Each structure stands twice: as C-alpha cells, then as structure tokens.
C-alpha positions as CSV (number, residue, x, y, z in Angstrom):
1,M,264.5,82.4,151.0
2,K,265.6,79.9,153.6
3,E,266.4,82.6,156.1
4,Y,263.1,84.3,155.3
5,L,261.1,81.1,156.0
6,E,263.1,80.3,159.2
7,F,262.5,83.8,160.5
8,F,258.7,83.3,160.3
9,G,258.9,79.6,161.4
10,L,257.4,78.4,158.1
11,R,258.4,75.2,156.3
12,D,257.2,76.5,152.9
13,D,256.4,79.7,151.1
14,P,252.6,80.1,151.8
15,F,252.0,82.7,149.0
16,K,253.9,81.4,146.1
17,I,252.3,82.2,142.7
18,T,252.8,78.9,141.0
19,P,249.7,76.8,141.2
20,D,250.0,74.2,143.9
21,A,247.0,71.9,144.5
22,N,248.1,71.4,148.2
23,Y,247.2,75.1,148.7
24,F,243.8,74.9,147.0
25,F,241.4,77.0,149.0
26,L,237.8,75.8,148.7
27,S,235.7,79.0,148.5
28,E,232.0,78.6,147.5
29,A,232.7,79.4,143.8
30,H,235.7,77.1,143.6
31,Q,233.8,74.3,145.3
32,E,231.0,74.6,142.7
33,A,233.6,74.6,139.8
34,L,235.3,71.6,141.2
35,T,232.0,69.7,141.7
36,A,231.0,70.6,138.2
37,L,234.2,69.1,136.7
38,K,233.7,65.9,138.8
39,Y,230.2,65.7,137.5
40,L,231.4,65.9,133.9
41,V,233.6,62.9,134.3
42,Q,230.9,60.9,136.1
43,S,228.2,61.7,133.6
44,E,230.4,61.8,130.5
45,E,228.2,64.7,129.1
46,G,230.9,66.0,126.7
47,F,231.9,69.7,127.2
48,A,232.6,71.8,130.3
49,V,233.5,75.5,130.4
50,I,235.1,77.2,133.4
51,T,235.6,80.9,133.2
52,G,237.0,83.6,135.4
53,E,239.0,86.8,135.4
54,P,242.9,86.4,135.4
55,G,244.2,85.4,138.8
56,T,240.9,83.9,140.2
57,G,242.3,80.3,140.3
58,K,241.2,78.5,137.2
59,T,244.5,76.6,136.7
60,L,244.8,75.8,140.4
61,T,241.2,74.5,140.4
62,V,241.8,72.2,137.5
63,R,245.1,70.9,139.0
64,K,243.2,70.0,142.2
65,F,240.6,68.3,140.0
66,I,243.4,66.3,138.2
67,D,244.9,65.2,141.5
68,E,241.6,63.7,142.5
69,L,240.9,62.0,139.1
70,P,240.2,58.2,139.4
71,G,242.7,55.8,137.9
72,E,240.5,54.9,134.9
73,V,240.7,58.5,133.5
74,E,243.6,59.5,131.2
75,F,244.0,63.1,130.2
76,A,245.9,65.5,128.0
77,Y,246.6,69.1,129.3
78,I,247.1,71.7,126.7
79,F,248.3,75.2,127.7
80,F,248.8,78.3,125.5
81,P,246.5,76.9,122.8
82,N,246.8,79.5,120.0
83,L,246.9,76.6,117.6
84,S,245.5,75.6,114.3
85,P,243.3,72.4,114.3
86,E,246.3,70.3,113.0
87,E,248.6,71.8,115.7
88,L,246.1,71.1,118.4
89,F,245.6,67.5,117.3
90,E,249.4,67.0,117.3
91,A,249.7,68.5,120.8
92,I,247.0,66.2,122.2
93,L,248.4,63.1,120.6
94,E,251.9,64.0,121.8
95,D,250.6,64.4,125.3
96,F,249.2,60.9,125.1
97,G,252.5,59.6,123.8
98,I,251.5,59.1,120.2
99,S,253.8,60.2,117.4
100,S,252.1,62.3,114.7
101,K,254.7,64.4,112.9
102,E,253.8,65.6,109.4
103,D,250.5,63.8,109.4
104,T,247.5,65.3,107.5
105,K,244.5,66.5,109.5
106,N,242.5,63.5,108.3
107,R,245.3,61.2,109.5
108,L,245.5,63.0,112.8
109,F,241.8,62.6,113.3
110,A,241.9,58.9,112.5
111,K,244.7,58.4,115.0
112,M,242.7,60.2,117.6
113,R,239.6,58.1,116.9
114,D,241.5,54.8,117.0
115,F,243.2,55.8,120.3
116,L,239.8,56.7,121.9
117,I,238.2,53.5,120.8
118,Q,241.1,51.5,122.2
119,K,240.9,53.2,125.5
120,R,237.2,52.7,125.8
121,L,237.5,49.0,125.1
122,S,240.1,48.8,127.9
123,G,237.7,50.5,130.3
124,K,239.4,53.9,130.3
125,K,237.9,57.4,130.0
126,V,239.7,60.1,128.1
127,L,239.7,63.8,129.0
128,I,241.2,66.8,127.2
129,I,241.8,69.9,129.3
130,I,242.6,73.2,127.4
131,D,243.7,76.1,129.5
132,E,243.5,79.8,128.2
133,A,241.0,78.5,125.7
134,Q,239.9,82.0,124.8
135,N,243.0,82.1,122.6
136,L,241.8,79.2,120.5
137,P,240.9,80.2,116.9
138,V,237.3,79.7,115.9
139,E,238.3,77.0,113.4
140,T,240.0,75.0,116.1
141,L,237.1,75.2,118.4
142,E,234.8,74.0,115.6
143,E,237.2,71.0,115.1
144,L,236.9,70.2,118.8
145,R,233.1,70.0,118.4
146,I,233.5,67.5,115.5
147,L,236.0,65.5,117.6
148,S,233.5,65.4,120.4
149,N,231.1,63.6,118.1
150,L,233.1,60.4,118.4
151,E,230.9,58.1,120.5
152,T,229.7,54.5,120.8
153,E,226.0,53.6,120.7
154,N,225.5,54.9,124.3
155,Q,228.7,56.6,125.4
156,K,230.9,59.5,124.5
157,L,234.5,58.6,123.8
158,L,235.8,61.9,124.9
159,N,235.2,64.7,127.5
160,I,236.6,68.2,126.9
161,I,237.2,70.9,129.5
162,L,237.8,74.5,128.4
163,L,239.3,77.0,130.9
164,G,239.4,80.6,129.9
165,Q,238.8,84.3,130.7
166,P,235.3,85.8,130.2
167,E,236.2,86.4,126.5
168,L,235.8,82.7,126.0
169,E,232.0,82.9,126.7
170,E,231.8,85.8,124.3
171,K,233.5,83.8,121.6
172,L,231.3,80.7,122.2
173,S,228.2,82.9,122.0
174,S,229.1,83.9,118.4
175,E,226.9,82.7,115.5
176,R,229.7,80.5,114.1
177,L,230.0,78.5,117.3
178,R,226.4,78.2,118.2
179,Q,226.5,74.4,117.6
180,L,229.4,74.0,120.0
181,N,227.8,76.3,122.5
182,Q,224.7,74.1,122.6
183,R,226.7,71.1,123.5
184,I,228.3,72.6,126.6
185,T,226.4,71.0,129.4
186,V,228.6,72.0,132.4
187,R,229.4,75.6,133.1
188,A,230.9,77.4,136.1
189,K,232.3,80.8,136.7
190,L,235.0,81.7,139.3
191,R,234.6,85.1,141.0
192,N,236.8,87.1,143.3
193,L,236.9,86.2,147.0
194,T,234.8,88.2,149.4
195,E,236.4,90.1,152.2
196,K,235.6,87.3,154.7
197,E,236.9,84.7,152.2
198,T,240.1,86.8,151.8
199,Q,240.8,86.6,155.5
200,A,240.1,82.9,155.6
201,Y,242.3,82.4,152.5
202,I,245.3,84.0,154.1
203,N,244.9,82.1,157.4
204,Y,244.5,78.8,155.5
205,R,247.7,79.4,153.4
206,L,249.7,80.3,156.5
207,A,248.4,77.2,158.3
208,K,249.3,74.9,155.3
209,A,252.8,76.3,155.4
210,G,253.2,75.3,159.0
211,G,251.6,78.2,160.8
212,G,254.8,79.7,162.0
213,N,254.9,82.8,164.2
214,V,253.4,85.3,161.8
215,K,251.2,87.9,163.5
216,L,248.6,89.7,161.5
217,S,247.2,93.1,162.5
218,K,243.4,93.1,162.3
219,R,243.7,96.3,160.3
220,I,245.5,94.6,157.5
221,F,242.6,92.5,156.3
222,P,240.2,95.2,155.0
223,E,243.2,97.1,153.5
224,L,244.4,94.0,151.7
225,Y,241.0,93.2,150.4
226,R,240.6,96.8,149.1
227,Y,243.9,96.6,147.2
228,S,243.6,93.0,145.9
229,M,239.9,93.2,145.2
230,G,239.8,89.6,146.4
231,I,241.9,88.2,143.5
232,P,243.9,85.3,144.8
233,R,247.0,85.9,142.7
234,L,247.1,89.5,143.8
235,I,246.6,88.5,147.4
236,N,249.6,86.2,147.1
237,I,251.8,88.9,145.6
238,L,250.9,91.5,148.2
239,M,251.2,89.1,151.1
240,E,254.6,87.8,150.0
241,R,256.0,91.3,149.7
242,S,254.4,92.4,152.9
243,L,256.1,89.5,154.7
244,M,259.4,90.5,153.0
245,A,259.0,94.1,154.2
246,A,258.4,92.8,157.8
247,F,261.4,90.4,157.5
248,V,263.7,93.3,156.5
249,E,262.5,95.3,159.4
250,G,263.0,92.4,161.8
251,T,259.5,92.0,163.0
252,N,257.0,89.1,162.7
253,E,253.9,91.3,162.9
254,L,252.4,92.4,159.6
255,T,250.8,95.8,159.7
256,P,249.2,98.2,157.2
257,K,252.6,99.9,157.0
258,H,254.2,96.7,155.5
259,L,251.2,96.3,153.1
260,K,251.6,99.8,151.9
261,R,255.2,99.1,151.0
262,A,254.1,96.0,149.1
263,V,251.5,97.9,147.2
264,E,254.0,100.6,146.2
265,S,256.5,97.9,145.1
266,V,254.1,96.4,142.6
267,G,253.0,99.8,141.3
268,L,249.4,99.7,142.6
269,H,247.7,103.0,143.2
270,V,247.9,104.0,146.8
271,P,244.7,106.1,147.5
272,R,245.3,109.3,149.3
273,A,243.3,110.3,152.3
274,K,240.2,112.3,151.3
275,P,240.1,115.9,152.4
276,K,237.9,116.7,155.3
277,V,235.2,118.7,153.4
278,L,232.4,118.2,155.9
279,P,233.0,121.3,158.0
280,Y,233.1,123.5,154.9
281,L,229.9,121.9,153.6
282,L,228.2,122.7,156.9
283,V,229.4,126.3,156.9
284,G,228.2,126.7,153.3
285,A,224.8,125.2,154.1
286,V,224.3,127.5,157.1
287,A,225.2,130.5,154.9
288,I,222.7,129.5,152.2
289,F,219.8,128.9,154.7
290,S,220.6,132.2,156.4
291,L,220.4,134.0,153.0
292,V,217.1,132.3,152.1
293,G,215.7,133.3,155.5
294,I,216.6,137.0,155.0
295,L,215.1,137.1,151.5
296,Y,212.0,135.4,152.9
297,L,211.6,138.1,155.6
298,L,212.3,141.0,153.3
299,N,210.2,140.1,150.2
300,I,207.9,137.2,150.9
301,Y,206.6,137.3,154.5
302,P,203.1,138.8,154.4
303,V,202.6,142.2,156.3
304,K,199.5,142.2,158.6
305,D,197.1,145.1,158.3
306,Q,196.1,146.8,161.5
307,G,193.1,145.2,163.0
308,V,193.2,142.3,160.5
309,Q,194.4,138.9,161.7
310,S,195.6,136.2,159.4
311,N,193.9,132.8,159.8
312,P,196.5,130.1,159.3
313,A,195.3,126.8,157.9
314,P,194.6,124.1,160.5
315,V,197.2,121.4,160.8
316,T,195.7,118.0,160.3
317,S,197.4,115.1,162.2
318,I,198.0,111.7,160.5
319,P,196.0,109.0,162.2
320,Q,198.2,106.4,163.9
321,S,196.1,103.5,162.6
322,T,197.5,104.1,159.1
323,G,201.0,103.2,160.2
324,K,199.8,100.1,162.0
325,K,197.9,98.9,158.9
326,E,201.0,99.4,156.7
327,Q,203.1,97.5,159.2
328,A,200.6,94.6,159.3
329,T,200.5,94.5,155.5
330,E,204.3,94.5,155.3
331,E,204.5,91.6,157.8
332,K,202.0,89.6,155.8
333,E,204.0,90.1,152.6
334,I,207.2,89.0,154.4
335,A,205.4,85.9,155.7
336,A,204.1,85.2,152.2
337,Q,207.6,85.5,150.8
338,E,209.0,83.1,153.3
339,S,206.2,80.5,153.0
340,H,207.6,77.1,152.1
341,P,206.3,74.8,149.3
342,I,204.2,72.0,150.7
343,K,205.4,68.5,150.9
344,N,205.3,66.3,147.8
345,T,205.2,69.4,145.5
346,I,207.1,69.2,142.2
347,A,209.8,71.8,141.7
348,V,211.9,72.6,138.6
349,V,215.5,73.8,138.8
350,D,215.5,77.4,137.5
351,T,219.2,78.1,137.3
352,P,222.0,76.7,135.1
353,F,223.5,74.7,138.0
354,L,222.2,74.1,141.5
355,N,224.1,72.3,144.3
356,M,222.1,69.7,146.2
357,R,223.7,69.6,149.7
358,E,223.9,67.1,152.4
359,E,222.4,69.4,155.0
360,P,220.4,72.7,154.8
361,D,223.6,74.8,155.0
362,P,225.6,76.5,152.3
363,E,228.8,75.1,153.8
364,S,227.5,71.5,153.8
365,D,229.0,68.9,151.4
366,V,227.6,68.8,147.8
367,V,225.7,65.6,147.1
368,Y,224.9,66.3,143.5
369,V,225.0,69.1,141.0
370,L,221.5,69.7,139.4
371,R,221.0,71.3,136.0
372,E,218.4,73.7,134.8
373,G,215.1,71.9,134.0
374,D,215.7,69.0,136.4
375,R,212.4,68.0,138.2
376,L,212.5,67.5,141.9
377,K,210.1,66.2,144.5
378,I,210.0,68.2,147.7
379,T,209.9,65.7,150.6
380,Q,210.5,67.9,153.6
381,E,210.5,71.6,154.6
382,G,213.5,73.0,156.5
383,P,214.7,76.3,157.8
384,F,213.9,79.0,155.2
385,P,215.0,79.0,152.4
386,W,215.9,75.2,152.4
387,V,213.8,72.3,151.3
388,K,214.7,68.6,151.1
389,V,214.2,67.1,147.7
390,S,214.6,63.8,145.8
391,F,215.8,63.6,142.2
392,E,215.5,60.5,140.0
393,K,218.6,59.9,137.8
394,G,217.6,56.8,135.8
395,S,217.1,54.1,138.3
396,I,218.9,56.0,141.1
397,V,217.1,58.3,143.5
398,I,219.3,61.1,145.0
399,E,218.2,63.0,148.1
400,G,219.5,66.3,149.5
401,W,218.8,69.9,150.4
402,V,218.4,72.8,147.9
403,N,217.8,76.5,148.2
404,V,214.2,77.1,147.3
405,K,215.0,80.5,145.8
406,Y,216.6,78.7,142.8
407,V,213.7,76.4,141.9
408,R,210.3,77.1,140.2
409,I,207.3,75.5,141.9
410,N,204.9,73.8,139.4
411,P,201.3,74.8,140.0
C-alpha cells in the first residue's frame, strides 16, 4: 500500500471504504440530512429518521454529525441492532458506561430514566443513534417510543436518531407503529449522486488525500457514473481498483481501460456494444415503402376515363396568424408561471422539509430548516424562483431565501 500511495504522490488512500468524516462530501442531499440532524439537537424535537439505499453514506453522514456535536451533548451509538427491548436498553446503558447485567426490563428502564434526569440537571443533552434501524424488531421500536416519552415540564430528556435502508420507512408506516411514526418530526432521505456530483466527489477525495499526480481521462467520468449509478461506496471500490490497475501498468493516468478491469474484478456486468442495426432498419423501411407504392399503383390508383379529368380537392393553407396567437398565449402562460408573489404575502411550507438559505442560490449556506405547515412572510422578491422570507420561531425572527416552488401562497 505504501508503494501504491507513493507512486501516485498521495499521503492517504482517497477511496477507502471505511467511513471517515474527514472525507465527507457535502452533496445537496447529504447537506440537507446533516442540517436536519443538527436541527434535531437544537430543537430537541424527539425523533429523526435518515434513510437511504446501501452505500449512499448514511453512516458517514452521522459520523460527520457526531464530530460537530457541541460539548454538552452525550450520545450512544448502537450498530447491528437486531435486539430485543432488554438487549437494546443494556447496549445503550453500556455505551454510557452504566452496568446493567441481568436487570429486568423495568429496572433497565428505571436506570435509563435516572441517568437522563441526572444529565438534564447537569445541563447535558442525551442522544441515541441507532444504525441499520430497519433490523429493529417492532417490539423494540415500540419500546423506544415509550422511552422517548421521558420529559420534564417543557423539555424532552432524550433525542433518538434512526438510520436505515428504505425498508425502515415501510416498517414505520405499519399500523402497529403508527404512534411512533407520528412522533418523527425530522426526516431526510439520501439519494445517489448525480453525474456532476460523482465527478466532484472523485476530485474532492483526491484533493483531500494530497492531490498527487493522478491524471483522470475525461472519458472515465461518464463510464464510472454508469457503472456505479452514483453510489458513493461503489464509486470508492471502482476507483481504488482502477488506480491499482494503473499502478500495476506503471502509469498515473486513469483511462476507461483501467475502469473496465476494475468492473470485471468486482463482478459487475460489462455491457457489450450494441449491434449497428440502423442500416438494416433503413433498408427494411425502404423495401416496405417500395412494396406499398407498387400495390398502390396496381390496385388503388384511379384510372382516368378518356375525356374525363379528375378534379383534385383544393389544398387549403393554414393561416400564419394562428401560430402567432398560440405563441403569444404560450408566452403569457410562461410569464404567469414565473410571476412572483407580492411583498408581504403569507406563504405556507408545502413540503416535509425546506431549506432556508442565506442567498438565493441552492449552493448557499442553510440558515434554517423549515417544516411543513410553517407560515412565512415574503419580504422581498428575488430571481425566480427565489423569494426572501421571515419566519417567527417564538421570540426569534429568522430571515432567509426559499424556493417559491415549495410553498403554498395563502389567498
């Protein structure tokens, strides 16, 4: 491995599979998930659920979140949680350094309650993070709901984050867990990277590892995206094996040839070139039209009687004014669609989560994460589809920019 890194001038392996918060790539979806988790801790709303397909970066996102937790937050991180309620309580208490061997469920619950109260009195917040939560039995999830009921007169004693694959959402939607599902106030879903994000992801990881002298053929990016489908874990695997193939060959330039070797080494299907069927289709089409023409001449075309002339129907031209009217109507419709709400109008958030940003730009920093039903006051119109809004959170007024496509304007 040392020779491999030295050959490419890297100080670290840029595409290692183990989650490393130093290599966290902030795509749009990952930024929203990270912001949602931070909001949970600030608001102490109770439950958060982060879902995504395997390899999309759920664990890495939560590790980045943990690295940025303020000092007053203590947490337990539970992995592989195919546990009964008693086993889960034991695992949580053990992570907090509390002995609980052979205790009954009631005793475990009492220890957890006493621990949470003690931490709250000392000014601490407590957070439980459960990874691969789709494996939790229904009974254990229901016990977590009961545990989350612990609160003071005005504050929750515990926040819980569930990370899982899409099956977790299906489980939470079941009739038996409807009460728990109603208590989840923060939700985010991680998606695969786009092709543009895939290229930025690769360049970012190489830069974090020292840059080195790795050269990437432009042709490799669309191919890599096609094979990896934008899944970060698969991108890492294919890039690492492509670099190894280049290293063995003694070149620092990565080409589709090296990527193909990587794809074959992990057993992915390598699509074959499609046969060039277009010439054959053209020949077939010409033959068919020729046959139709012959049949038409032999059997259908009318024979003129001598001295009798056929009178073809007159051809009527389409007035040009019709096309102009349609174009004008279309332009009016587009203008109506892009019309901005007037200043001081009240808008209501019409999506589960909406990022309020510092500037009217999807790449701008997130000021606050709004929730469905939040009422906003539009204070300024910006470049479509952005509007500046103010939101009252208790005695605090938060201002920022939102995409007007995700709000409902009150009449």
